[in-house]
N, C-alpha and C positions, 0 to 999 in steps of 0.2 A: 552095629546096623550096616547093612548094604546101601551103597549109594544109590537112590533112586532119580531116574531120569524119565522123562517124557517123550514119546515117540508116536506119533500119528493117532493120537486118541487113547493112549493108553500110558499108565504110570507103572514103570517096571524097574527090576534092579538093572543095572548098567551092562551086567555080564549077559542078559538076556536081549538086549537092544541090537537089532541088526537092519542094515539097510541094503538093498539090492544093488549090485555091481554096476547096473546101468542107470543108477541114478545120475542125474546130469549134474550134481554137486560133486559127485566123485569123478566124472568123466571130463567134465568141461570147468569145473569151478563156479557153475550156473547157479548162484544162491547168494544171499546176504545172511547177516549175523549181528547180533547185539550183545553186550556185556553189561550186566547191570549189578552195581554192588549193592549189598544188603548189609545195614546195621542192626543188630539187636532184632532180627527177623523182619525189619522194615525194608523194602525195596526203595532205594534212593532215586527219586525224580523218575519212578516208572513212566509216568505218561510221556516225559519228554524223551524217553529212550525208546518208546513205542512210536511216537511220531517221528523219530528219526529212523526207526525201522521201515515206516511207510515211505519216506522220502527214498530210501535205499531199493525198495520193492519196486516203487514206480521207476526208478532210475533203469530197472532191468526188464520192466514192462511184465512184471510178475505180480499176479493179482493176491492181495493179503488174504490170507486163508481165514483169518479171524477179524472180529471187531475189536477195538480198543478194550472193552468190558470183557470181552473172551480172553483176550491176551492177560489182562490184569488177573483174572481169576485162575488161569492156569499158573502164572508165575507165583501167585502168592499160595496155590496149592503145592506148587514144586519146593517152596522155601519150608513150609509147613512140614514136609516129608522128609526133610534132610536137617540133620543134627545142629549142625554150627549156628551160633547166634549170628556171626558175621559170614556172609557168604558172597560168592560172585557167580550170578546165574548167567549162563550162556544159552542164547537162543538162537536157532538157524532155521532158514527156509530155504529149500532149493526147488528147482522146477519138478523136481521127481523123476522118477524111472521113465526111460522112455528108448526105442531103439536109437543107437549112436547116429547123430545127424546134426550137424552145426545148426541148422535152421530149427525154430521152436517147434516142438510137436503141436499137432493140432489139439490133441485132447491129452492132457496132463494132470495129475493130481500133484500138488505140492507136498513135499516131504517136510514135516515139521518136528524139530528135535530141540529138546531143552534139558540142560543138565546143571548142577550146582556143585560147586567146590568151596572149600573154606577159603574166606577172603585174606589174602596174604598182604598187607599192607608194608611200606617201607621200615626197616628197622630203626630203633632209635639212634644207633649210630649213623646210619645214613642221613637220617633227619639233622642229627647235630653238626656233622662234618662234611656233608654234601657228597656227591658222586662224580665221577669222570664221564665224559662224554667224547665222542669222536665226531666228524663231519664227513659228508659225502654228498655227491652230487643226485639230485631227485630223480630216480630212473624209472619212476612209476608212470602209470597212466595218465589220462588228463580228468578223470572223474574220481579223484581221492575223496570227493564228499560222500560217495556210496560206499557204505561198509560192507564191501562183498567179501566173499570167502577166497577168492582167487588172490591169495596174500602173499605170493612167492616172491615179489620183489621186495615186499617188505621184510619177509623171512631172511633174505640174503643181506639186506641193509642192516637188520638186527643183529645178525651173526657177525658181521664185521665188528659191532660193538663187544660182542661176547669174546671173540678173538684177542681183541685188544684190551681185555680186562675193563671195559667201560660198561656203563649201564645203559646208554642210549646212543643213537646215531642221530646227529642233527643233519636236516636236509636242506639243501638250496637248490634252487631252479633258476638257471640264468642269473645267477649271482643274487637271488632274492630268497630269504627265509621263507619256507612252507610249513614245515611240522618236523617231528620225530619220526622214526620207523614205525613207533607203537605210541605215539604221544603228541600232545599239543606242546609247543615252546613258547615261552614268554622271555623277554629280556627287561632290564631296568636301567635307566640311563638318567642319571641325576634326579632320582626319586620318582621319575615318571615310568609306568609300566608300558612297554611296548609289546602289542599284540599283533600278529597277521590277522588280516580279514578273512570271513568266512567266504572262500570262493571253491572253485572245483578242484583247488589243488590242496585243500586242506579239509580233514575230516571235522565237522562242527561238533567238538567235544561238549559234553555236557558239565564236566568239571570246568572246562574253559568259560562256560557260561556263568557258573557260580563264581569264579574268580572275578570276572568282570561285575558282577552284580555286588559283589562283597566291597570290592573296590569303590564303586560308586556310592554304596551306603555308608562307607568309612571316609570319604573324600580323599582317597588316594588317586592322584591324577592318571589317566591312562591316554594313550595315542594308539590307534589303530591305524595300520598302514603297511605299505611294502618296505620292508627294511633290507638294505643291502648287506651282504656278507661282512664287508668290513666294519660296519657299524654294529653288527652283532657281535664280532670278536671283541670289538672294544668295549662291550657293556660291562656295566657294574656287577650285573648279576644276570643269572640266566636259570629258569626253571625247567622242569618238565612238570606237566599235569596229564592226569589220565586216570580212570576209574579205579583201578588198583594202586596206582602211584601217588594218587591224590596231588600234592604239590611237593616237589623234591627240589634241591637246589643242585645246579651243576657247578662245581668249583674248578674243573679243569676241562679245557677242548682242546683235543689234539695234543695234549700233553703242556698246554699253556696254560697259567693261571687265569681263571676268570676274576676280575676285581683283584681283591686281596688273597683269593684262594680260600675263602671261607664264605658260609651262607651269609648273605647280606640282611641288612636291616629290613627292607620292604619284604624280603622272603620272610624272615622271621615273624612279622606282623601278619602278613597274609596267612601263614601256616597256622598262627595261633585263630585267626579269625575263621578259618575254615573248620578247625576243630572244634570251636566254640558253635559253629553254625551245626556241625555235623551231631553233636552232643544235644543241642537244644532241639533241633528240629526231628532228628532221626531216631536218637536214642530215647526221648521222653516224648515224642509224638507230637 
């Protein structure tokens, strides 16, 4: 069965989907996106993802082309038209095609594109043994809370990890932890989860929210704040969280062990809580 996508009012095979070369998403990176995990054909926290989409659109002064109900209907229809039980839905809105000019066009029609791919989560070996990460200075702009398609800095930072044989690049701005190139970052210190705050230097992750909710419900202490690089490097545990990585332990940072170099006890507890939540809420409805 061919992969089915949605483009500007039509569901069609991906091979038939085409966007004008003057689309501002192609020319300027003038657009936003979302990634929504799907478990057993159920979209994970769909409304929260769509609210974050609205925040990104507002940050670019780009009018939302659909209501929440319309987005939900489109998302569920796309999920139904693709075979995989677990999927990763990608949606993108750009300012649409217009003559090339930095200023916003007076009259433009947004381009809306959606696609779904099978959801690939970390392997059992990665969960059991953890993964390596490297660090870098956060070279991105000052509105990382907006999920924009202009991702070149993230791409370059993520490629550093690939080149080093690592899974992620942990970012520090002026000596303070922000996030990963494509993830949120948590640390654990003496049994307490350390989390950066939601500000303009961090994308407000949906999985980030779930982790904090599970911690509160299960009486795991959390401290939210601005944490210095030295403190993060000395932490007992470090984690990656994202829609596709879920929760994954970092066991080395820049070649040095994190804690004892194994996924720690707080990670193992949170990972199981997350899997139980996913099974109970998503797979069973």
